[in-house]
Backbone as CSV, one residue per row, in Angstrom:
resi,resn,N_x,N_y,N_z,CA_x,CA_y,CA_z,C_x,C_y,C_z
1,GLN,15.358,31.661,30.138,15.543,30.240,29.885,14.220,29.516,29.695
2,LYS,13.083,30.135,30.030,11.811,29.448,29.889,11.449,29.236,28.430
3,GLY,11.832,30.146,27.572,11.462,30.050,26.174,12.390,29.165,25.354
4,THR,13.538,28.793,25.918,14.476,27.988,25.134,13.979,26.554,25.042
5,PHE,14.436,25.878,24.019,13.974,24.515,23.751,15.184,23.633,23.533
6,THR,15.646,22.981,24.582,16.801,22.099,24.469,16.348,20.660,24.644
7,ALA,17.246,19.773,24.335,16.906,18.349,24.406,16.685,17.889,25.835
8,PHE,17.232,18.607,26.798,17.108,18.162,28.181,16.124,18.998,28.976
9,SER,15.420,19.908,28.342,14.478,20.732,29.090,13.205,19.957,29.377
10,SER,12.491,20.411,30.360,11.247,19.724,30.736,10.194,19.868,29.637
11,ASN,10.273,20.969,28.848,9.312,21.146,27.769,9.489,20.060,26.704
12,TYR,10.739,19.687,26.459,10.992,18.638,25.465,10.421,17.308,25.940
13,LEU,10.655,16.976,27.198,10.106,15.731,27.739,8.578,15.769,27.734
14,HIS,8.029,16.945,28.047,6.575,17.090,28.021,6.044,16.871,26.606
15,ASN,6.763,17.349,25.592,6.353,17.180,24.202,6.387,15.705,23.813
16,LYS,7.363,14.957,24.334,7.439,13.541,24.001,6.327,12.752,24.698
17,LEU,5.916,13.204,25.877,4.879,12.482,26.609,3.478,12.858,26.139
18,PHE,3.277,14.121,25.854,1.947,14.600,25.492,1.998,15.235,24.108
19,CYS,0.879,15.749,23.672,0.784,16.231,22.295,1.281,17.646,22.096
20,SER,1.286,18.457,23.100,1.657,19.850,22.879,2.576,20.328,23.990
21,VAL,3.309,21.403,23.712,4.231,21.994,24.666,3.562,23.221,25.272
22,GLN,3.699,23.382,26.586,3.151,24.571,27.236,4.305,25.438,27.708
23,ARG,4.268,26.673,27.288,5.260,27.647,27.736,4.502,28.837,28.300
24,ARG,4.826,29.178,29.539,4.182,30.303,30.239,2.665,30.180,30.217
25,GLY,2.177,28.948,30.348,0.738,28.741,30.421,0.041,28.680,29.078
26,HIS,0.758,28.919,27.975,0.163,28.887,26.653,0.590,27.610,25.922
27,VAL,-0.354,27.044,25.173,-0.061,25.841,24.404,0.620,26.261,23.113
28,CYS,1.778,25.690,22.844,2.470,25.944,21.595,3.086,24.640,21.122
29,GLY,3.539,24.601,19.935,4.052,23.364,19.362,2.964,22.713,18.531
30,ASN,3.284,21.614,17.898,2.338,20.936,17.028,1.733,19.735,17.749
31,PRO,0.445,19.777,17.995,-0.179,18.581,18.568,-0.279,17.486,17.504
32,CYS,-0.452,16.276,17.956,-0.503,15.175,16.999,-1.805,15.252,16.194
33,PRO,-1.811,14.729,14.982,-2.985,14.875,14.116,-4.223,14.163,14.646
34,ILE,-4.050,13.160,15.480,-5.223,12.457,16.014,-5.788,13.199,17.213
35,CYS,-4.909,13.732,18.073,-5.379,14.477,19.244,-5.959,15.839,18.861
36,ARG,-5.491,16.381,17.741,-5.929,17.711,17.322,-7.432,17.739,17.038
37,ASP,-7.963,16.672,16.442,-9.382,16.605,16.111,-10.116,15.865,17.230
38,GLN,-11.010,16.566,17.898,-11.709,15.973,19.046,-12.753,14.953,18.617
39,HIS,-13.165,14.980,17.366,-14.195,14.060,16.888,-13.593,12.853,16.172
40,LEU,-12.285,12.705,16.229,-11.602,11.619,15.554,-11.211,10.556,16.580
41,PHE,-11.698,9.344,16.383,-11.403,8.251,17.305,-10.721,7.125,16.540
42,LEU,-9.742,6.534,17.185,-9.059,5.396,16.582,-9.898,4.147,16.813
43,ASP,-10.277,3.517,15.729,-11.057,2.297,15.814,-10.615,1.387,14.682
44,TYR,-10.652,0.092,14.927,-10.190,-0.844,13.899,-11.092,-0.841,12.671
45,ARG,-12.311,-0.344,12.795,-13.243,-0.308,11.658,-13.015,0.905,10.758
46,ASN,-12.273,1.903,11.246,-11.985,3.107,10.461,-10.745,2.846,9.599
47,VAL,-10.938,2.084,8.538,-9.838,1.616,7.708,-9.176,2.769,6.957
48,LYS,-9.954,3.736,6.494,-9.396,4.870,5.743,-8.386,5.644,6.590
49,LEU,-8.688,5.819,7.886,-7.764,6.519,8.767,-6.517,5.677,9.010
50,LEU,-6.702,4.399,9.267,-5.564,3.525,9.579,-4.618,3.381,8.394
51,GLU,-5.154,3.380,7.182,-4.317,3.235,5.986,-3.357,4.411,5.801
52,GLN,-3.696,5.564,6.382,-2.831,6.737,6.250,-1.535,6.583,7.054
53,PHE,-1.525,5.672,8.013,-0.356,5.488,8.859,0.395,4.202,8.515
54,ILE,0.076,3.598,7.370,0.747,2.381,6.920,1.418,2.670,5.586
55,CYS,2.643,2.221,5.445,3.371,2.392,4.184,2.686,1.543,3.108
56,PRO,2.315,2.127,1.954,1.592,1.352,0.938,2.453,0.303,0.244
57,HIS,3.774,0.470,0.274,4.648,-0.458,-0.430,5.029,-1.666,0.420
58,SER,5.306,-1.415,1.716,5.798,-2.501,2.562,4.800,-2.942,3.626
59,ASN,3.685,-2.233,3.780,2.676,-2.524,4.801,3.242,-2.455,6.211
60,ILE,4.227,-1.617,6.427,4.805,-1.410,7.751,4.191,-0.149,8.335
61,ILE,3.899,-0.181,9.628,3.342,0.996,10.300,4.426,2.061,10.355
62,LEU,4.068,3.258,9.906,5.044,4.345,9.845,5.436,4.798,11.240
63,ASP,6.673,5.239,11.378,7.224,5.673,12.649,6.518,6.948,13.123
64,PRO,6.308,7.101,14.429,5.623,8.313,14.905,6.410,9.596,14.640
65,THR,7.716,9.487,14.457,8.480,10.696,14.129,8.173,11.170,12.706
66,HIS,7.749,10.264,11.829,7.396,10.646,10.457,5.969,11.160,10.380
67,THR,5.090,10.617,11.206,3.674,10.987,11.124,3.290,12.085,12.097
68,GLY,4.105,12.316,13.128,3.788,13.343,14.107,2.781,12.893,15.142
69,VAL,2.541,11.613,15.257,1.588,11.080,16.232,2.278,10.982,17.584
70,CYS,1.554,11.335,18.645,2.139,11.244,19.980,2.245,9.784,20.415
71,ARG,2.976,9.565,21.502,3.260,8.205,21.939,1.990,7.452,22.357
72,ASN,1.099,8.133,23.061,-0.133,7.473,23.519,-1.004,7.051,22.340
73,LYS,-1.177,7.949,21.388,-2.009,7.625,20.228,-1.336,6.606,19.313
74,TYR,0.013,6.583,19.315,0.722,5.595,18.500,0.449,4.185,19.019
75,LYS,0.442,4.025,20.333,0.125,2.720,20.914,-1.294,2.292,20.542
76,GLU,-2.231,3.218,20.631,-3.617,2.923,20.243,-3.705,2.605,18.750
77,LEU,-2.930,3.334,17.955,-2.924,3.130,16.506,-2.416,1.733,16.156
78,VAL,-1.347,1.299,16.812,-0.795,-0.031,16.554,-1.811,-1.107,16.934
79,LYS,-2.483,-0.922,18.061,-3.514,-1.889,18.482,-4.660,-1.937,17.481
80,ALA,-5.093,-0.774,17.014,-6.203,-0.717,16.063,-5.815,-1.358,14.727
81,ILE,-4.581,-1.125,14.276,-4.133,-1.722,13.017,-4.033,-3.240,13.157
82,ASP,-3.502,-3.713,14.285,-3.421,-5.163,14.513,-4.807,-5.792,14.546
83,GLN,-5.748,-5.117,15.201,-7.121,-5.631,15.250,-7.732,-5.682,13.858
84,ALA,-7.517,-4.631,13.082,-8.080,-4.583,11.728,-7.471,-5.670,10.852
85,GLN,-6.185,-5.940,11.024,-5.555,-7.008,10.255,-6.055,-8.376,10.713
86,ASP,-6.271,-8.539,12.015,-6.797,-9.809,12.522,-8.209,-10.070,12.021
87,LYS,-9.007,-9.022,11.916,-10.394,-9.170,11.474,-10.514,-9.213,9.957
88,GLY,-9.407,-8.957,9.235,-9.424,-9.031,7.784,-9.804,-7.744,7.090
89,LEU,-9.845,-6.632,7.820,-10.198,-5.355,7.196,-9.002,-4.706,6.506
90,LEU,-7.815,-4.970,7.006,-6.586,-4.486,6.379,-5.782,-5.685,5.901
91,SER,-5.084,-5.495,4.792,-4.294,-6.603,4.258,-3.011,-6.766,5.063
92,VAL,-2.588,-7.986,5.161,-1.334,-8.313,5.841,-0.379,-8.818,4.772
93,SER,0.783,-8.216,4.697,1.729,-8.658,3.672,2.730,-9.613,4.296
94,THR,2.925,-10.718,3.652,3.931,-11.681,4.058,5.059,-11.594,3.056
95,PRO,6.261,-11.348,3.518,7.361,-11.198,2.554,7.671,-12.519,1.872
96,LEU,7.942,-12.431,0.585,8.306,-13.607,-0.194,9.816,-13.785,-0.122
97,ILE,10.230,-14.912,0.387,11.649,-15.201,0.503,11.972,-16.288,-0.499
98,SER,12.815,-15.959,-1.450,13.186,-16.957,-2.445,14.560,-17.507,-2.084
99,PHE,14.638,-18.811,-2.016,15.890,-19.474,-1.706,16.551,-19.875,-3.013
100,GLN,17.502,-19.091,-3.430,18.214,-19.398,-4.660,19.491,-20.156,-4.309
101,ASP,19.882,-21.023,-5.207,21.087,-21.831,-5.034,21.018,-22.730,-3.808
102,VAL,19.834,-23.176,-3.468,19.675,-24.110,-2.363,19.307,-25.459,-2.950
103,ASP,20.060,-26.476,-2.617,19.834,-27.819,-3.145,18.921,-28.578,-2.192
104,TRP,17.657,-28.759,-2.608,16.689,-29.471,-1.775,16.647,-30.958,-2.133
105,SER,17.406,-31.368,-3.112,17.377,-32.764,-3.510,18.252,-33.590,-2.576
106,ASN,18.137,-34.906,-2.708,18.978,-35.776,-1.892,20.024,-36.466,-2.758
107,GLN,20.532,-35.743,-3.731,21.489,-36.319,-4.662,22.928,-35.896,-4.354
108,HIS,23.196,-35.338,-3.209,24.557,-34.937,-2.896,25.202,-35.953,-1.951
109,PRO,26.529,-35.910,-1.783,27.230,-36.963,-1.049,26.880,-37.053,0.434
110,ALA,26.331,-36.001,1.019,26.023,-36.055,2.446,24.806,-36.919,2.721
111,VAL,24.006,-37.201,1.707,22.798,-37.995,1.889,23.032,-39.367,1.265
112,SER,22.765,-40.392,2.027,22.875,-41.751,1.501,21.694,-42.555,2.024
113,LYS,21.597,-43.793,1.602,20.508,-44.638,2.055,20.704,-44.950,3.529
114,THR,19.639,-44.885,4.270,19.700,-45.213,5.684,19.717,-46.727,5.829
115,PRO,20.659,-47.254,6.588,20.697,-48.709,6.751,19.520,-49.183,7.591
116,PRO,19.056,-50.411,7.371,17.949,-50.919,8.170,18.374,-51.140,9.614
117,SER,17.391,-51.122,10.486,17.685,-51.290,11.903,18.165,-52.711,12.171
118,PRO,18.924,-52.907,13.238,19.395,-54.250,13.570,18.256,-55.217,13.850
119,ALA,17.139,-54.703,14.348,16.007,-55.570,14.646,15.441,-56.180,13.368
120,LEU,15.469,-55.449,12.275,14.953,-55.977,11.020,15.922,-56.981,10.399
121,CYS,17.200,-56.808,10.650,18.196,-57.720,10.086,18.235,-59.048,10.835
122,SER,18.256,-58.975,12.161,18.435,-60.199,12.948,17.126,-60.737,13.518
123,LYS,16.028,-60.056,13.298,14.703,-60.462,13.792,14.649,-60.507,15.321
124,THR,15.542,-59.786,15.960,15.482,-59.672,17.423,15.358,-58.198,17.759
125,SER,14.882,-57.924,18.943,14.714,-56.534,19.338,16.040,-55.943,19.776
126,TRP,16.097,-54.633,19.788,17.320,-53.954,20.168,17.641,-54.174,21.636
127,TYR,16.576,-54.184,22.475,16.760,-54.301,23.912,16.046,-55.554,24.397
128,PRO,16.562,-56.201,25.416,15.942,-57.448,25.870,14.543,-57.246,26.435
129,TRP,14.261,-56.081,26.986,12.938,-55.882,27.573,11.865,-55.659,26.508
130,TYR,12.243,-55.544,25.250,11.252,-55.487,24.181,10.751,-56.881,23.791
131,ASP,11.525,-57.907,24.084,11.110,-59.270,23.735,9.991,-59.734,24.652
132,TRP,9.223,-60.707,24.147,8.165,-61.285,24.954,8.791,-62.134,26.040
133,GLN,8.300,-61.913,27.270,8.784,-62.695,28.395,7.580,-63.281,29.118
134,GLN,7.626,-64.526,29.401,6.549,-65.206,30.112,6.578,-64.759,31.572
135,PRO,5.419,-64.294,32.108,5.409,-63.902,33.514,5.580,-65.135,34.417
136,PRO,6.053,-64.961,35.636,6.215,-66.091,36.543,4.871,-66.726,36.899
137,GLU,4.892,-68.002,37.228,3.663,-68.743,37.539,2.944,-68.164,38.746
138,LYS,3.687,-67.646,39.712,3.056,-67.059,40.901,2.187,-65.864,40.514
139,LYS,2.689,-65.024,39.604,1.923,-63.850,39.144,0.673,-64.290,38.385
140,ILE,0.813,-65.316,37.573,-0.341,-65.799,36.802,-1.407,-66.320,37.742
141,GLU,-1.015,-67.084,38.760,-1.976,-67.612,39.728,-2.637,-66.488,40.514
142,LEU,-1.868,-65.472,40.851,-2.425,-64.330,41.590,-3.478,-63.618,40.752
143,PHE,-3.197,-63.373,39.474,-4.165,-62.711,38.600,-5.400,-63.584,38.374
144,ARG,-5.211,-64.875,38.254,-6.364,-65.768,38.095,-7.245,-65.736,39.327
145,LYS,-6.624,-65.645,40.492,-7.380,-65.606,41.743,-8.169,-64.303,41.858
146,ILE,-7.504,-63.172,41.486,-8.155,-61.861,41.602,-9.293,-61.726,40.590
147,TYR,-9.058,-62.161,39.346,-10.027,-61.948,38.273,-10.780,-63.219,37.898
148,LYS,-10.953,-64.168,38.827,-11.593,-65.433,38.481,-13.040,-65.254,38.060
149,ASN,-13.723,-64.238,38.575,-15.124,-64.007,38.195,-15.243,-63.433,36.776
150,TYR,-14.178,-62.858,36.285,-14.227,-62.193,34.981,-13.572,-63.015,33.874
151,LEU,-12.870,-64.060,34.220,-12.168,-64.851,33.218,-13.080,-65.941,32.666
152,LYS,-12.913,-66.251,31.430,-13.643,-67.368,30.818,-12.932,-68.661,31.188
153,GLU,-13.663,-69.731,31.130,-13.069,-71.029,31.425,-12.049,-71.368,30.356
154,GLU,-10.908,-71.860,30.808,-9.888,-72.278,29.865,-10.252,-73.637,29.308
155,SER,-10.130,-73.790,28.039,-10.432,-75.073,27.425,-9.169,-75.572,26.757
156,ASN,-8.879,-76.800,26.981,-7.710,-77.405,26.352,-8.096,-77.898,24.975
157,LEU,-7.521,-77.346,23.961,-7.853,-77.708,22.582,-6.916,-78.770,22.035
158,SER,-6.058,-79.309,22.871,-5.093,-80.292,22.365,-5.642,-81.683,22.248
């Protein structure tokens, strides 16, 4: 049973977690293309490497099942591609969405002229607390007493 390869065996889980499968102490299976080369490092500046893992038509990062990249390196790859796109080294494609048969005009029956507010019609405010109200004489005297050093002399112009 050690040599068998089923979906529930520990070797399968090991293959999903790491790059290679070990059976009886020997490494077998296909390691991921990034882990296989010890001198290959994922970096956002290595645009030629990153472009190999991006679909040229849709600019979508290819699935690790298609590229054979292990889970750890896939996470690093996604980070490196995002960094390269943020820095402007890789192009970012924005899908063009065309809205056909959409009426952006205001010529249909649901749109009509907005009526003016009641305040503009009657020259009064909507709420009574918006109108000017004279403060009580006691409050005025209190403020005059507090700020008498800062107030200018009142002059009667009548």
